[in-house]
C-alpha positions as CSV (number, residue, x, y, z in Angstrom):
1,M,18.3,-114.3,-134.1
2,I,21.8,-112.9,-134.5
3,R,22.0,-112.6,-130.7
4,A,20.9,-116.3,-130.3
5,A,23.5,-117.4,-132.8
6,W,26.2,-115.3,-131.1
7,S,25.2,-116.8,-127.7
8,W,25.4,-120.4,-129.2
9,L,28.9,-119.6,-130.5
10,W,30.4,-117.8,-127.6
11,D,28.7,-118.7,-124.3
12,R,28.8,-122.5,-124.4
13,S,32.4,-123.6,-124.0
14,V,36.0,-122.3,-124.0
15,R,36.8,-124.5,-127.0
16,R,34.1,-122.9,-129.1
17,Q,35.1,-119.4,-127.9
18,L,38.7,-120.0,-128.9
19,V,37.9,-121.5,-132.3
20,T,35.4,-118.7,-133.1
21,G,37.8,-116.0,-132.1
22,V,40.6,-117.5,-134.2
23,V,38.3,-117.9,-137.2
24,L,37.1,-114.4,-137.0
25,V,40.7,-113.1,-136.7
26,Y,41.8,-115.2,-139.7
27,V,38.9,-114.1,-141.8
28,A,39.4,-110.4,-140.9
29,V,43.1,-110.4,-141.5
30,M,43.0,-112.3,-144.8
31,S,40.1,-110.2,-146.0
32,V,42.1,-107.1,-145.4
33,F,45.2,-108.6,-147.0
34,V,43.3,-109.7,-150.2
35,A,41.5,-106.4,-150.5
36,Q,44.8,-104.5,-150.2
37,L,46.4,-106.8,-152.8
38,V,43.6,-106.4,-155.3
39,A,43.5,-102.6,-154.8
40,R,47.2,-102.3,-155.4
41,Q,47.1,-104.6,-158.5
42,R,44.2,-102.6,-159.9
43,A,46.1,-99.3,-159.4
44,F,49.2,-100.9,-161.0
45,L,47.4,-102.2,-164.1
46,R,45.5,-98.9,-164.6
47,E,48.8,-96.9,-164.3
48,K,50.4,-99.4,-166.8
49,A,47.5,-99.0,-169.2
50,E,47.6,-95.2,-169.0
51,S,51.4,-95.1,-169.5
52,W,51.2,-97.4,-172.6
53,A,48.3,-95.4,-174.1
54,L,50.3,-92.2,-173.6
55,F,53.4,-93.8,-175.1
56,E,51.5,-95.1,-178.2
57,A,49.8,-91.7,-178.7
58,A,53.1,-89.9,-178.6
59,Q,54.7,-92.5,-181.0
60,L,51.8,-92.2,-183.5
61,A,52.0,-88.4,-183.3
62,A,55.6,-88.5,-184.2
63,S,55.1,-91.1,-187.0
64,S,52.1,-89.4,-188.6
65,L,53.7,-85.9,-188.8
66,P,55.1,-86.4,-192.4
67,G,51.9,-87.8,-193.7
68,M,49.9,-85.0,-192.2
69,M,52.3,-82.4,-193.6
70,N,51.9,-84.0,-197.1
71,N,48.2,-84.8,-196.6
72,D,49.0,-88.4,-197.3
73,L,45.8,-90.2,-196.0
74,A,46.9,-93.6,-197.3
75,G,50.2,-93.3,-195.5
76,L,48.4,-92.4,-192.3
77,Q,46.2,-95.4,-192.6
78,E,49.2,-97.7,-193.2
79,I,50.7,-96.3,-189.9
80,L,47.6,-97.6,-188.0
81,E,47.5,-101.0,-189.7
82,P,50.1,-102.7,-187.4
83,L,48.1,-101.6,-184.3
84,R,45.1,-103.7,-185.3
85,A,46.9,-106.9,-184.2
86,D,47.2,-105.5,-180.6
87,K,44.4,-107.1,-178.6
88,G,44.7,-104.6,-175.8
89,L,44.1,-101.7,-178.2
90,R,40.4,-100.7,-178.5
91,Y,41.0,-98.0,-181.2
92,A,43.4,-95.5,-182.5
93,M,42.7,-92.4,-184.8
94,I,44.4,-89.4,-186.4
95,L,42.4,-86.1,-186.5
96,D,42.9,-82.8,-188.1
97,P,42.4,-79.6,-186.1
98,Q,38.7,-79.4,-187.2
99,G,37.9,-82.9,-185.8
100,R,37.8,-84.9,-189.1
101,I,39.1,-88.4,-188.8
102,L,42.0,-88.8,-191.2
103,A,42.8,-92.4,-190.3
104,H,41.2,-95.0,-187.9
105,T,41.9,-98.6,-187.0
106,D,38.3,-99.1,-188.1
107,K,38.5,-97.9,-191.8
108,S,34.7,-97.4,-191.9
109,K,35.0,-94.4,-189.6
110,S,37.6,-92.5,-191.7
111,G,36.3,-89.1,-193.0
112,R,33.8,-88.6,-190.3
113,F,33.7,-85.6,-187.9
114,L,33.7,-86.0,-184.1
115,Q,30.8,-84.0,-182.6
116,D,30.7,-85.4,-179.0
117,A,31.3,-82.9,-176.1
118,R,34.6,-84.6,-175.0
119,S,36.0,-84.3,-178.6
120,I,34.9,-80.7,-179.0
121,E,36.6,-79.9,-175.6
122,L,39.8,-81.5,-176.8
123,L,39.8,-79.6,-180.1
124,K,39.4,-76.3,-178.3
125,S,42.1,-77.0,-175.8
126,Q,45.8,-76.1,-176.0
127,P,47.9,-78.7,-178.0
128,A,49.4,-80.8,-175.2
129,S,49.2,-84.5,-174.3
130,R,46.3,-85.2,-172.0
131,L,44.0,-87.8,-170.6
132,V,40.7,-87.8,-172.5
133,S,38.7,-90.4,-170.5
134,S,39.2,-93.1,-167.9
135,N,36.6,-95.6,-166.6
136,R,36.4,-99.3,-165.6
137,E,36.6,-100.6,-169.2
138,T,38.7,-98.0,-171.1
139,V,41.5,-95.5,-170.8
140,E,42.1,-93.0,-173.6
141,Y,45.0,-90.5,-174.2
142,A,45.4,-87.8,-176.9
143,A,48.7,-86.4,-178.2
144,P,49.1,-83.3,-180.5
145,V,51.0,-83.5,-183.8
146,L,53.4,-80.5,-183.7
147,I,56.4,-79.1,-185.4
148,H,57.9,-75.8,-184.5
149,A,54.7,-74.8,-182.6
150,R,52.6,-75.5,-185.7
151,H,49.6,-77.7,-184.9
152,F,48.6,-80.2,-187.6
153,G,46.1,-82.3,-185.6
154,W,45.6,-84.9,-182.9
155,V,46.3,-88.6,-182.3
156,R,43.9,-90.5,-179.9
157,V,44.6,-93.9,-178.5
158,A,42.2,-96.0,-176.3
159,R,43.3,-99.1,-174.4
160,D,40.9,-101.9,-173.5
161,L,41.0,-102.9,-169.7
162,S,38.9,-106.1,-170.0
163,D,42.0,-108.4,-169.7
164,D,43.1,-106.4,-166.6
165,N,39.6,-106.8,-165.1
166,R,39.6,-110.5,-165.7
167,H,43.1,-110.7,-164.1
168,L,41.8,-108.8,-161.0
169,Q,38.7,-111.1,-160.8
170,E,41.0,-114.2,-160.9
171,L,43.3,-112.6,-158.2
172,T,40.2,-111.9,-156.0
173,L,39.0,-115.5,-156.4
174,W,42.5,-116.8,-155.5
175,G,42.6,-114.5,-152.5
176,I,39.2,-115.8,-151.3
177,G,40.3,-119.4,-151.8
178,F,43.6,-118.7,-149.9
179,T,41.6,-117.1,-147.1
180,M,39.4,-120.1,-146.8
181,V,42.3,-122.5,-146.8
182,A,44.2,-120.4,-144.2
183,T,41.1,-120.2,-142.1
184,L,40.6,-123.9,-142.3
185,I,44.2,-124.6,-141.3
186,G,43.9,-122.1,-138.4
187,T,40.7,-123.7,-137.3
188,V,42.3,-127.2,-137.3
189,V,45.3,-125.9,-135.4
190,T,43.1,-124.0,-132.9
191,V,41.0,-127.1,-132.3
192,G,44.1,-129.1,-131.5
193,L,45.5,-126.3,-129.3
194,A,42.2,-126.0,-127.5
195,G,42.1,-129.7,-126.9
196,A,45.7,-129.6,-125.4
197,I,44.7,-126.7,-123.2
198,L,41.3,-128.0,-122.1
199,R,42.4,-131.6,-121.3
200,P,44.2,-130.6,-118.0
201,L,41.2,-128.3,-117.2
202,K,38.9,-131.2,-117.5
203,L,41.1,-133.1,-115.1
204,L,40.8,-130.1,-112.7
205,L,37.0,-130.2,-113.1
206,R,37.0,-133.9,-112.1
207,G,39.2,-133.0,-109.1
208,T,36.5,-130.5,-108.0
209,E,33.9,-133.2,-108.3
210,R,36.0,-135.5,-106.1
211,I,36.1,-132.7,-103.5
212,A,32.3,-132.4,-103.6
213,H,32.1,-136.2,-102.9
214,N,34.8,-135.9,-100.1
215,R,37.4,-137.9,-102.0
216,L,40.5,-136.0,-101.0
217,D,42.9,-138.9,-101.2
218,E,43.0,-139.0,-105.0
219,P,45.3,-136.3,-106.5
220,I,44.8,-135.0,-110.0
221,P,47.3,-136.3,-112.5
222,I,49.7,-133.6,-113.9
223,T,49.9,-134.0,-117.7
224,T,51.7,-130.8,-118.6
225,R,54.4,-128.5,-117.2
226,N,52.9,-125.2,-118.3
227,E,50.7,-122.8,-116.2
228,V,47.8,-125.4,-116.1
229,G,50.2,-127.9,-114.7
230,V,51.3,-125.4,-112.0
231,V,47.7,-124.7,-111.2
232,T,47.0,-128.5,-111.0
233,A,49.9,-129.0,-108.5
234,A,48.7,-126.1,-106.4
235,F,45.2,-127.6,-106.5
236,N,46.6,-131.0,-105.3
237,N,48.4,-129.2,-102.4
238,A,45.2,-127.4,-101.5
239,M,43.3,-130.8,-101.5
240,A,46.0,-132.3,-99.2
241,Q,45.8,-129.4,-96.8
242,L,42.0,-129.6,-96.8
243,A,42.2,-133.3,-96.0
244,R,44.6,-132.5,-93.0
245,Q,42.2,-129.8,-91.8
246,I,39.2,-132.2,-91.9
247,A,41.2,-134.8,-90.0
248,E,42.2,-132.2,-87.4
249,R,38.6,-131.0,-87.2
250,T,37.3,-134.6,-86.6
251,E,39.8,-135.0,-83.8
252,A,38.8,-131.6,-82.3
253,D,35.1,-132.7,-82.5
254,E,35.9,-135.8,-80.5
255,H,37.7,-133.8,-77.9
256,L,34.9,-131.3,-77.8
257,R,32.4,-134.1,-77.3
258,G,34.3,-135.3,-74.2
259,Q,34.5,-131.7,-72.9
260,T,30.7,-131.4,-73.5
261,V,30.0,-134.5,-71.4
262,R,32.1,-133.1,-68.5
263,I,30.4,-129.7,-68.8
264,L,27.0,-131.3,-68.7
265,E,27.9,-133.1,-65.5
266,E,29.0,-129.9,-63.9
267,A,25.8,-128.2,-65.1
268,K,23.7,-130.3,-62.7
269,V,25.7,-129.1,-59.8
270,L,25.4,-125.5,-61.1
271,A,21.7,-125.8,-61.4
272,L,21.4,-126.8,-57.7
273,A,23.6,-124.0,-56.6
274,A,21.7,-121.5,-58.8
275,E,18.4,-122.6,-57.1
276,N,19.9,-121.9,-53.6
277,I,21.3,-118.5,-54.8
278,L,17.8,-117.6,-56.3
279,T,16.2,-118.3,-52.9
280,T,18.7,-116.1,-51.0
281,A,18.4,-113.4,-53.6
282,T,14.6,-113.4,-53.4
283,R,14.8,-112.9,-49.6
284,F,17.4,-110.1,-50.0
285,T,15.2,-108.4,-52.5
286,A,12.2,-108.4,-50.1
287,T,14.4,-107.0,-47.3
288,A,15.9,-104.4,-49.5
289,A,12.5,-103.3,-50.7
290,D,11.2,-102.9,-47.0
291,T,14.4,-100.9,-46.1
292,A,13.9,-98.7,-49.1
293,H,10.3,-98.1,-48.2
294,A,11.2,-97.1,-44.6
295,M,14.1,-95.0,-45.8
296,G,11.6,-93.2,-48.2
297,N,9.3,-92.3,-45.3
298,T,12.2,-91.1,-43.2
299,T,13.4,-89.0,-46.1
300,V,10.0,-87.4,-46.5
301,A,9.9,-86.5,-42.8
302,V,13.4,-85.0,-42.9
303,E,12.4,-83.0,-46.0
304,E,9.4,-81.6,-44.2
305,L,11.6,-80.7,-41.2
306,R,14.1,-79.1,-43.5
307,Q,11.5,-77.0,-45.1
308,I,10.2,-75.8,-41.7
309,S,13.7,-75.0,-40.5
310,Q,14.4,-73.1,-43.8
311,L,11.2,-71.1,-43.2
312,A,12.2,-70.3,-39.6
313,S,15.7,-69.4,-40.7
314,E,14.3,-67.0,-43.3
315,Q,11.9,-65.4,-40.8
316,A,14.8,-65.0,-38.3
317,R,16.9,-63.5,-41.0
318,D,14.1,-61.0,-41.9
319,V,13.7,-60.1,-38.1
320,S,17.4,-59.6,-37.8
321,E,17.5,-57.5,-41.0
322,N,14.5,-55.4,-39.8
323,A,16.1,-54.9,-36.3
324,Q,19.4,-53.9,-38.0
325,S,17.5,-51.5,-40.2
326,A,15.7,-50.0,-37.2
327,A,19.1,-49.6,-35.4
328,D,20.5,-47.9,-38.5
329,I,17.5,-45.6,-38.7
330,S,17.8,-44.8,-34.9
331,V,21.5,-44.0,-35.4
332,T,20.5,-41.8,-38.3
333,G,17.8,-40.2,-36.1
334,K,20.4,-39.6,-33.4
335,E,22.8,-38.0,-35.8
336,A,19.9,-36.0,-37.3
337,A,18.8,-34.8,-33.8
338,A,22.4,-33.7,-33.1
339,G,22.6,-32.1,-36.5
340,A,19.2,-30.4,-35.9
341,G,20.5,-28.9,-32.6
342,E,23.6,-27.6,-34.3
343,G,21.5,-26.4,-37.3
344,M,19.2,-24.5,-34.9
345,Q,22.2,-22.9,-33.3
346,R,23.6,-21.9,-36.8
347,I,20.2,-20.5,-37.7
348,R,20.1,-18.5,-34.5
349,D,23.5,-17.1,-35.3
350,Q,22.6,-16.4,-38.9
351,M,19.3,-14.7,-37.8
352,G,21.4,-12.5,-35.5
353,S,23.8,-11.6,-38.3
354,I,20.8,-10.9,-40.6
355,N,19.3,-8.6,-37.9
356,M,22.5,-6.7,-37.6
357,L,22.8,-6.4,-41.4
358,M,19.2,-5.1,-41.6
359,R,19.9,-2.5,-39.0
360,K,23.0,-1.4,-40.9
361,L,20.9,-1.4,-44.2
362,S,18.4,0.9,-42.5
363,E,21.1,3.3,-41.4
364,Q,22.6,3.4,-44.9
365,T,19.1,4.0,-46.3
366,D,18.9,7.1,-44.2
367,V,22.2,8.3,-45.6
368,I,20.9,7.7,-49.1
369,V,17.8,9.8,-48.3
370,E,20.0,12.6,-47.3
371,I,22.0,12.3,-50.5
372,I,18.9,12.3,-52.6
373,A,17.7,15.5,-50.8
374,T,21.0,17.1,-51.7
375,V,20.6,15.9,-55.4
376,D,17.1,17.3,-55.3
377,E,18.4,20.7,-54.1
378,L,21.0,20.6,-56.9
379,S,18.4,19.9,-59.5
380,K,16.3,22.9,-58.3
381,S,19.4,25.1,-58.4
382,S,20.3,23.8,-61.9
383,N,16.8,24.5,-63.0
384,L,17.0,28.0,-61.7
385,L,20.4,28.5,-63.2
386,A,19.1,27.2,-66.6
387,L,16.3,29.7,-66.4
388,N,18.6,32.6,-65.7
389,A,20.9,31.4,-68.5
390,A,17.9,31.3,-70.9
391,I,17.0,34.9,-69.9
392,E,20.5,36.0,-70.5
393,A,20.7,34.2,-73.9
394,A,17.5,35.9,-74.9
395,K,19.0,39.2,-74.0
396,A,22.2,38.4,-76.0
397,G,20.1,37.8,-79.2
398,E,21.8,36.0,-82.0
399,H,25.1,35.7,-80.1
400,G,23.5,33.9,-77.2
401,R,21.7,31.2,-79.2
402,G,24.3,28.5,-78.4
403,F,24.2,29.4,-74.8
404,A,20.4,29.1,-74.9
405,I,20.7,25.6,-76.2
406,V,23.0,24.7,-73.4
407,A,20.7,26.2,-70.9
408,Q,17.8,24.2,-72.4
409,E,19.8,21.0,-72.1
410,V,20.7,21.8,-68.5
411,R,17.1,22.4,-67.7
412,H,16.1,19.1,-69.3
413,L,18.9,17.4,-67.3
414,A,17.7,19.0,-64.1
415,G,14.2,17.8,-64.8
416,Q,15.4,14.3,-65.4
417,S,17.4,14.4,-62.1
418,K,14.4,15.6,-60.2
419,Q,12.3,12.8,-61.7
420,A,15.0,10.3,-60.8
421,T,15.3,11.5,-57.3
422,T,11.5,11.3,-56.9
423,N,11.6,7.6,-58.1
424,I,14.6,6.8,-55.9
425,R,12.9,8.3,-52.9
426,A,9.9,6.2,-53.6
427,I,12.0,3.1,-53.9
428,L,13.9,3.9,-50.7
429,N,10.7,4.4,-48.8
430,Q,9.7,0.8,-49.9
431,I,13.2,-0.5,-49.0
432,Q,12.9,1.3,-45.6
433,N,9.6,-0.3,-44.9
434,A,10.8,-3.7,-46.0
435,T,13.9,-3.3,-43.9
436,D,11.8,-2.5,-40.8
437,D,9.6,-5.5,-41.5
438,A,12.7,-7.7,-41.9
439,V,14.2,-6.5,-38.6
440,L,10.9,-7.2,-36.8
441,A,10.8,-10.7,-38.5
442,T,14.3,-11.6,-37.5
443,E,13.6,-10.7,-33.9
444,V,10.5,-12.9,-34.0
445,G,12.6,-15.7,-35.8
446,L,15.3,-15.5,-33.1
447,T,12.6,-16.2,-30.5
448,V,11.2,-19.1,-32.5
449,V,14.7,-20.5,-33.1
450,D,15.5,-20.4,-29.4
451,R,12.2,-22.3,-28.7
452,G,13.0,-24.9,-31.5
453,A,16.5,-25.4,-30.2
454,G,15.1,-26.5,-26.8
455,Q,12.6,-28.8,-28.4
456,S,15.3,-30.3,-30.7
457,A,17.5,-31.0,-27.6
458,A,14.6,-32.9,-25.9
459,A,13.9,-34.9,-29.2
460,G,17.6,-35.8,-29.4
461,N,17.6,-37.2,-25.8
462,S,14.5,-39.3,-26.7
463,I,16.1,-40.6,-29.9
464,L,19.3,-41.5,-28.0
465,T,17.3,-43.6,-25.5
466,L,15.4,-45.3,-28.5
467,W,18.7,-46.0,-30.3
468,Q,20.1,-47.8,-27.2
469,S,16.9,-50.0,-27.0
470,I,16.9,-50.8,-30.7
471,S,20.6,-51.7,-30.8
472,H,20.1,-54.2,-28.0
473,A,17.2,-55.8,-29.8
474,A,19.2,-55.9,-33.1
475,E,22.0,-57.8,-31.3
476,R,19.5,-60.4,-29.9
477,A,17.9,-60.8,-33.4
478,A,21.3,-61.3,-35.0
479,Q,22.2,-64.0,-32.4
480,I,18.8,-65.8,-33.0
481,A,19.3,-65.6,-36.9
482,A,22.8,-67.1,-36.5
483,S,21.5,-70.0,-34.3
484,T,18.7,-70.6,-36.9
485,R,21.1,-70.7,-39.7
486,E,23.3,-73.2,-37.9
487,Q,20.2,-75.3,-37.2
488,F,19.1,-75.2,-40.8
489,A,22.6,-76.1,-42.0
490,G,22.6,-79.2,-39.7
491,I,19.1,-80.2,-41.0
492,E,20.3,-79.7,-44.6
493,Q,23.2,-82.0,-44.0
494,I,20.8,-84.6,-42.4
495,G,18.5,-84.2,-45.5
496,S,21.5,-84.7,-47.9
497,A,22.6,-87.8,-45.9
498,M,19.0,-89.2,-45.9
499,H,18.8,-88.5,-49.7
500,S,22.1,-90.3,-50.2
501,M,20.8,-93.2,-48.1
502,K,17.6,-93.3,-50.0
503,T,19.5,-93.4,-53.3
504,A,21.8,-96.1,-51.9
505,S,18.8,-98.1,-50.8
506,A,17.1,-97.8,-54.2
507,R,20.4,-99.0,-55.7
508,N,20.4,-101.9,-53.3
509,V,16.9,-102.8,-54.4
510,E,17.9,-102.6,-58.0
511,G,21.0,-104.7,-57.3
512,A,18.9,-107.2,-55.4
513,Q,16.5,-107.4,-58.3
514,E,19.5,-107.8,-60.8
515,L,20.9,-110.5,-58.5
516,E,17.5,-112.2,-58.4
517,R,17.3,-112.1,-62.2
518,A,20.9,-113.4,-62.6
519,A,20.2,-116.2,-60.1
520,R,17.0,-117.1,-62.0
521,N,18.9,-117.1,-65.4
522,L,21.6,-119.1,-63.7
523,R,19.0,-121.6,-62.5
524,D,17.4,-121.8,-66.0
525,L,20.8,-122.3,-67.5
526,G,21.6,-125.1,-65.1
527,Q,18.2,-126.7,-65.9
528,R,18.9,-126.5,-69.7
529,L,22.4,-127.9,-69.2
530,S,20.9,-130.7,-67.1
531,G,18.4,-131.3,-69.9
532,L,21.2,-131.5,-72.4
533,A,23.0,-133.9,-70.2
534,A,19.9,-136.1,-70.1
535,A,19.6,-136.1,-73.9
536,P,21.5,-138.6,-76.0
537,A,24.7,-137.4,-77.6
538,V,24.3,-136.7,-81.4
539,K,27.2,-137.6,-83.6
540,P,28.5,-134.8,-85.8
541,P,27.8,-135.3,-89.6
542,R,30.7,-136.5,-91.7
543,S,32.2,-133.8,-93.8
């Protein structure tokens, strides 16, 4: 419901929005002003009441000091009598330190003792002026009766705030009334101001309605010189410019209508020419398709010829490579045969050298045999000498014991020499036998090497003859391979040219088809333009 009310107040018109906004601002501002005024007045009146209560309590304390010193209760009561005429005073009382009421503005309460918690707290506190209580209706102060730090009692004065509260209520009512009057005045002023603002806007709205009905020759009257008047003048200028544009567009439409008639006349001629172009394009398309078909067949034949030529070229290249390999092998065989002859000769020379070395080795072996015989004789002599030495040592007794040991070692050494000569003689016999066998073998090897050298020479001659034949065949095969490669290169060029011609032919076919489609579209366009020329001209609607 609140939303509906807000929508009714705010969304209907600018006037209502302006008045509602001003009223709300006035109410808010005046409410804050009245609230601040009442709050400050309340604080002032309370401060005034507290100050007056404290002043009266201090005055009564000073006045009641002689009576309390002399315990003159009647005199104390007489001090309070004039205060009974003060309408703002609720009560005043004089107390002794024990809380007994010595005098009171209400005489019936004299002689009583105060037992409430606030009074008991006051009696127990230090003797100093203080605020006893403060509420909406009453404010009470207490002042001590003192002389030279001697405490005789208390004076309590309470002020009534009823008059102050009534004054604040009246002030609040006056503030509310003033707020309502100020809001009413602001509303009236706002309504008049809104009318002055909205009147030119209504004229602008009527101008837009005239534009909707195409009445651009009636300008909007300018009733003010403020921003709305400037907008109205700009709106009138826009209307005048729009009227000129409409007039220019009407003239352009008439010119366009004349141009359209001439275009439609030319369309008939265009349609006839398009028909002729379409016929020619159809024939060209058929011819291009036949040419492309024939070019495709020729390209297939050339491709087959190219593949056959490529195969022949590859086979010729293989034959040439094989012939060249055979020639290289024959050259290698020739060189190997020559090397074999030389090798056989070097083997024969080495075999001769080995035979001579073996013979020298045999002679040196005979010398070693003689040396071993000499060593054997020495070992026998050493053995005999050791035996004689042992006999002599035995004869010498204790003095010849060292000589006996030497003789024993010489005998042992002679035995080892004899055993070594025996082993060496056996080894030399084996070496002698092996040397004899080697000499015999080298003599047989020389014979075999001589025979192999002859055979190697015959094989070299045969390989030389074969190398000459293979070299001649390799040259012929290389010439055939070169001719085949040249033939394949020519066929490859022919195939590339045929492929290019085939591609060009296909493009010609596509171009002919595009030409045919363009001619057909041109013919259709000519027919449509001719139909438009035959139709009655339609007048453009009035803007």
